FIPAFI-366761 format. One record per residue (C-alpha): x, y, z; residue number from 1. Coordinates in Angstrom, 3 decimals. Layout:
BEGIN
+----------+----------+----------+-----+
:       xx :       yy :       zz : pos :
+----------+----------+----------+-----+
:        X :        Y :        Z : NUM :
...
+----------+----------+----------+-----+
//
This chain:
BEGIN
+----------+----------+----------+-----+
:       xx :       yy :       zz : pos :
+----------+----------+----------+-----+
:   -6.110 :  -50.181 :  146.466 :   1 :
:   -9.747 :  -51.825 :  146.776 :   2 :
:   -9.794 :  -51.499 :  143.236 :   3 :
:   -6.667 :  -52.161 :  142.377 :   4 :
:   -6.839 :  -55.564 :  144.314 :   5 :
:  -10.009 :  -56.514 :  142.391 :   6 :
:   -8.602 :  -55.720 :  139.342 :   7 :
:   -5.709 :  -57.764 :  140.188 :   8 :
:   -7.344 :  -60.822 :  141.283 :   9 :
:   -9.661 :  -60.787 :  138.485 :  10 :
:   -7.187 :  -60.470 :  135.746 :  11 :
:   -5.057 :  -63.069 :  137.529 :  12 :
:   -7.840 :  -65.535 :  138.101 :  13 :
:   -8.802 :  -65.440 :  134.750 :  14 :
:   -5.307 :  -66.188 :  132.820 :  15 :
:   -3.730 :  -68.500 :  136.138 :  16 :
:   -6.252 :  -70.974 :  137.741 :  17 :
:   -5.918 :  -74.335 :  137.606 :  18 :
:   -7.894 :  -76.485 :  140.425 :  19 :
:   -5.299 :  -77.464 :  142.966 :  20 :
:   -5.543 :  -81.413 :  143.894 :  21 :
:   -6.105 :  -81.149 :  147.245 :  22 :
:   -6.872 :  -78.503 :  149.932 :  23 :
:   -3.133 :  -76.869 :  151.253 :  24 :
:   -3.146 :  -73.952 :  154.179 :  25 :
:   -0.933 :  -71.682 :  152.430 :  26 :
:   -0.456 :  -69.854 :  154.850 :  27 :
:    1.577 :  -71.680 :  156.938 :  28 :
:    4.052 :  -72.217 :  153.777 :  29 :
:    7.194 :  -70.365 :  154.081 :  30 :
:    7.760 :  -68.683 :  150.613 :  31 :
:   10.394 :  -70.854 :  148.813 :  32 :
:    7.685 :  -73.790 :  149.362 :  33 :
:    5.316 :  -70.966 :  147.946 :  34 :
:    7.675 :  -70.853 :  145.102 :  35 :
:    7.817 :  -74.638 :  144.465 :  36 :
:    3.865 :  -75.076 :  144.460 :  37 :
:    3.601 :  -72.600 :  141.893 :  38 :
:    6.302 :  -74.053 :  139.720 :  39 :
:    4.039 :  -76.712 :  140.028 :  40 :
:    0.686 :  -74.603 :  139.087 :  41 :
:   -0.919 :  -74.442 :  142.169 :  42 :
:   -3.072 :  -71.303 :  142.060 :  43 :
:   -3.952 :  -70.825 :  145.404 :  44 :
:   -0.286 :  -70.790 :  146.474 :  45 :
:   -0.204 :  -67.668 :  144.059 :  46 :
:   -2.802 :  -66.012 :  145.871 :  47 :
:   -0.935 :  -66.568 :  148.964 :  48 :
:    2.432 :  -64.962 :  147.314 :  49 :
:   -0.067 :  -61.722 :  146.065 :  50 :
:   -1.766 :  -61.578 :  149.405 :  51 :
:    1.758 :  -61.553 :  150.957 :  52 :
:    3.746 :  -59.311 :  148.687 :  53 :
:    1.010 :  -57.183 :  146.466 :  54 :
:    1.234 :  -54.397 :  148.325 :  55 :
:    4.927 :  -54.346 :  148.308 :  56 :
:    4.718 :  -54.657 :  144.690 :  57 :
:    2.087 :  -52.326 :  143.639 :  58 :
:    4.383 :  -49.698 :  145.875 :  59 :
:    7.396 :  -50.084 :  144.333 :  60 :
:    5.661 :  -49.886 :  140.890 :  61 :
:    4.225 :  -46.318 :  142.042 :  62 :
:    6.657 :  -44.907 :  143.536 :  63 :
:    8.618 :  -45.958 :  139.783 :  64 :
:    5.954 :  -44.762 :  137.471 :  65 :
:    3.857 :  -42.049 :  139.845 :  66 :
:    0.828 :  -43.576 :  137.709 :  67 :
:   -1.988 :  -45.571 :  140.332 :  68 :
:   -3.603 :  -47.273 :  136.958 :  69 :
:   -0.367 :  -47.786 :  135.748 :  70 :
:    1.249 :  -49.529 :  139.123 :  71 :
:   -2.195 :  -51.607 :  139.228 :  72 :
:   -1.245 :  -53.112 :  135.503 :  73 :
:    2.350 :  -53.357 :  136.529 :  74 :
:    1.453 :  -55.191 :  139.397 :  75 :
:   -0.715 :  -57.541 :  137.710 :  76 :
:    2.008 :  -58.400 :  135.016 :  77 :
:    4.080 :  -58.776 :  137.713 :  78 :
:    2.102 :  -62.014 :  139.307 :  79 :
:    1.615 :  -63.395 :  136.100 :  80 :
:    5.324 :  -63.548 :  135.186 :  81 :
:    5.927 :  -65.160 :  138.806 :  82 :
:    3.006 :  -67.574 :  138.017 :  83 :
:    5.027 :  -68.247 :  134.855 :  84 :
:    8.485 :  -68.076 :  135.721 :  85 :
:    8.381 :  -69.379 :  139.299 :  86 :
:   10.781 :  -72.608 :  138.468 :  87 :
:   13.585 :  -70.048 :  137.700 :  88 :
:   13.411 :  -68.384 :  141.228 :  89 :
:   16.032 :  -69.914 :  143.693 :  90 :
:   16.159 :  -69.126 :  147.401 :  91 :
:   19.522 :  -69.457 :  147.542 :  92 :
:   19.788 :  -66.325 :  145.591 :  93 :
:   17.516 :  -64.164 :  146.647 :  94 :
:   14.264 :  -64.099 :  149.151 :  95 :
:   10.770 :  -63.442 :  147.421 :  96 :
:   10.562 :  -60.205 :  148.293 :  97 :
:   13.616 :  -59.090 :  146.393 :  98 :
:   12.672 :  -61.226 :  143.458 :  99 :
:    9.361 :  -59.437 :  142.938 : 100 :
:   10.702 :  -56.011 :  143.530 : 101 :
:   13.594 :  -56.700 :  140.607 : 102 :
:   10.919 :  -57.936 :  138.663 : 103 :
:    8.696 :  -55.107 :  139.602 : 104 :
:   11.814 :  -52.171 :  138.676 : 105 :
:   11.985 :  -54.023 :  134.714 : 106 :
:    7.725 :  -53.963 :  134.102 : 107 :
:    7.855 :  -50.729 :  135.512 : 108 :
:   11.041 :  -49.505 :  132.758 : 109 :
:    9.033 :  -51.304 :  130.627 : 110 :
:    6.093 :  -49.504 :  130.900 : 111 :
:    7.756 :  -46.067 :  130.794 : 112 :
:    9.425 :  -47.165 :  127.504 : 113 :
:    5.809 :  -48.129 :  126.143 : 114 :
:    4.278 :  -44.717 :  127.547 : 115 :
:    7.283 :  -42.424 :  126.329 : 116 :
:    7.323 :  -41.431 :  129.481 : 117 :
:   10.149 :  -39.518 :  131.262 : 118 :
:   11.336 :  -40.993 :  134.619 : 119 :
:   12.499 :  -37.741 :  136.340 : 120 :
:   14.110 :  -40.262 :  139.553 : 121 :
:   13.483 :  -42.473 :  142.215 : 122 :
:   12.095 :  -39.851 :  144.606 : 123 :
:    8.460 :  -40.996 :  145.635 : 124 :
:    5.621 :  -38.806 :  144.357 : 125 :
:    4.454 :  -37.274 :  147.910 : 126 :
:    2.098 :  -34.893 :  146.480 : 127 :
:   -0.252 :  -37.402 :  145.741 : 128 :
:    0.548 :  -39.982 :  148.275 : 129 :
:    0.199 :  -36.614 :  150.954 : 130 :
:   -3.527 :  -35.693 :  149.931 : 131 :
:   -5.203 :  -39.345 :  151.019 : 132 :
:   -2.993 :  -39.652 :  154.217 : 133 :
:   -2.757 :  -36.086 :  155.802 : 134 :
:   -5.888 :  -34.113 :  154.401 : 135 :
:   -8.641 :  -33.735 :  156.698 : 136 :
:  -11.737 :  -34.656 :  156.168 : 137 :
:  -14.395 :  -32.576 :  155.105 : 138 :
:  -14.935 :  -28.906 :  154.455 : 139 :
:  -13.248 :  -27.207 :  157.480 : 140 :
:   -9.865 :  -27.207 :  156.780 : 141 :
:   -8.332 :  -24.193 :  157.448 : 142 :
:   -5.459 :  -22.348 :  155.168 : 143 :
:   -2.617 :  -22.843 :  158.105 : 144 :
:   -3.379 :  -26.545 :  158.042 : 145 :
:   -3.187 :  -26.438 :  154.229 : 146 :
:    0.331 :  -24.864 :  154.303 : 147 :
:    1.439 :  -27.256 :  157.264 : 148 :
:    0.804 :  -29.986 :  154.938 : 149 :
:    2.577 :  -28.454 :  151.691 : 150 :
:    5.188 :  -27.823 :  154.054 : 151 :
:    5.722 :  -31.791 :  154.997 : 152 :
:    5.412 :  -32.901 :  151.455 : 153 :
:    8.360 :  -30.001 :  150.196 : 154 :
:   10.759 :  -31.311 :  153.173 : 155 :
:    9.183 :  -34.964 :  152.453 : 156 :
:   10.362 :  -34.694 :  148.902 : 157 :
:   14.268 :  -33.931 :  149.779 : 158 :
:   15.134 :  -36.631 :  151.950 : 159 :
:   17.397 :  -39.218 :  150.206 : 160 :
:   15.519 :  -41.884 :  147.950 : 161 :
:   16.306 :  -44.984 :  150.711 : 162 :
:   14.872 :  -42.453 :  153.802 : 163 :
:   11.783 :  -41.996 :  151.106 : 164 :
:   11.564 :  -45.707 :  150.690 : 165 :
:   11.274 :  -46.528 :  154.110 : 166 :
:    8.576 :  -43.010 :  155.352 : 167 :
:    6.838 :  -44.291 :  152.403 : 168 :
:    6.346 :  -48.069 :  153.224 : 169 :
:    6.060 :  -47.259 :  157.116 : 170 :
:    3.727 :  -44.800 :  156.979 : 171 :
:    1.838 :  -44.763 :  153.817 : 172 :
:    1.284 :  -48.784 :  153.348 : 173 :
:    1.449 :  -49.991 :  157.052 : 174 :
:    4.539 :  -52.171 :  157.745 : 175 :
:    6.162 :  -52.190 :  160.873 : 176 :
:   10.288 :  -51.442 :  160.351 : 177 :
:   10.967 :  -55.150 :  160.970 : 178 :
:    8.515 :  -56.082 :  157.997 : 179 :
:   10.056 :  -53.104 :  155.871 : 180 :
:   13.667 :  -54.700 :  156.394 : 181 :
:   12.564 :  -58.312 :  155.655 : 182 :
:   10.501 :  -56.579 :  152.347 : 183 :
:   13.776 :  -55.189 :  151.434 : 184 :
:   15.996 :  -57.443 :  152.478 : 185 :
:   17.992 :  -55.258 :  154.860 : 186 :
:   19.336 :  -55.600 :  158.494 : 187 :
:   16.581 :  -54.361 :  160.687 : 188 :
:   19.035 :  -52.042 :  162.261 : 189 :
:   19.686 :  -50.081 :  158.687 : 190 :
:   16.036 :  -49.455 :  158.441 : 191 :
:   15.857 :  -48.166 :  161.848 : 192 :
:   18.828 :  -46.217 :  161.523 : 193 :
:   17.192 :  -44.520 :  157.794 : 194 :
:   13.575 :  -43.874 :  159.705 : 195 :
:   15.710 :  -42.272 :  162.375 : 196 :
:   17.569 :  -39.804 :  160.159 : 197 :
:   14.789 :  -39.017 :  158.042 : 198 :
:   12.753 :  -38.142 :  160.856 : 199 :
:   15.316 :  -35.970 :  161.859 : 200 :
:   15.452 :  -34.114 :  158.776 : 201 :
:   12.298 :  -33.461 :  158.918 : 202 :
:   12.298 :  -31.700 :  161.951 : 203 :
:   14.880 :  -30.143 :  160.773 : 204 :
:   13.820 :  -28.756 :  158.024 : 205 :
:   10.098 :  -27.998 :  159.767 : 206 :
:   11.693 :  -25.659 :  162.156 : 207 :
:   14.141 :  -23.874 :  160.169 : 208 :
:   11.135 :  -23.154 :  157.640 : 209 :
+----------+----------+----------+-----+
//
């Protein structure tokens, strides 16, 4: 993700940076105000938007295309489009996270069409993500540990897409359940239920295995 952040920030800055008239503490502004400032071509507001939602956009893109470089490319395109089309955003119709997610999905479809890649569903690519999170450091990992990790990944892949999504955000991207609710525009109770059901199913499948 460090390379992704660097590439995205460089690409955006080269194409979009416009000087701001006066210093503004963008972190204190709500999303709707940020979008208004982006529509006025304030680059600092775009940078803050990226800080807030870059990780979410990348996750949605990666889950769609299962390719890290492709997800980076899509993320750059999404924030460039956000810069260009900020004036079309309506806070009374959707949250910024929902708006960006929608753009990301369309960009992901375009990416798959350009690459003529067949998309095999909406499931999270746990085989790739699992190696980054579960693999042990060093060469001392036992065969038993590896087999257990493989069992977990297979079990994760059998969950419904909506449960996979919340687990990916919670355990692989570090979001709290409240943050996930805000990002996905869902009630907090719905997120908690999805996490609880997913964990119950995982325990059951692993115990049976």
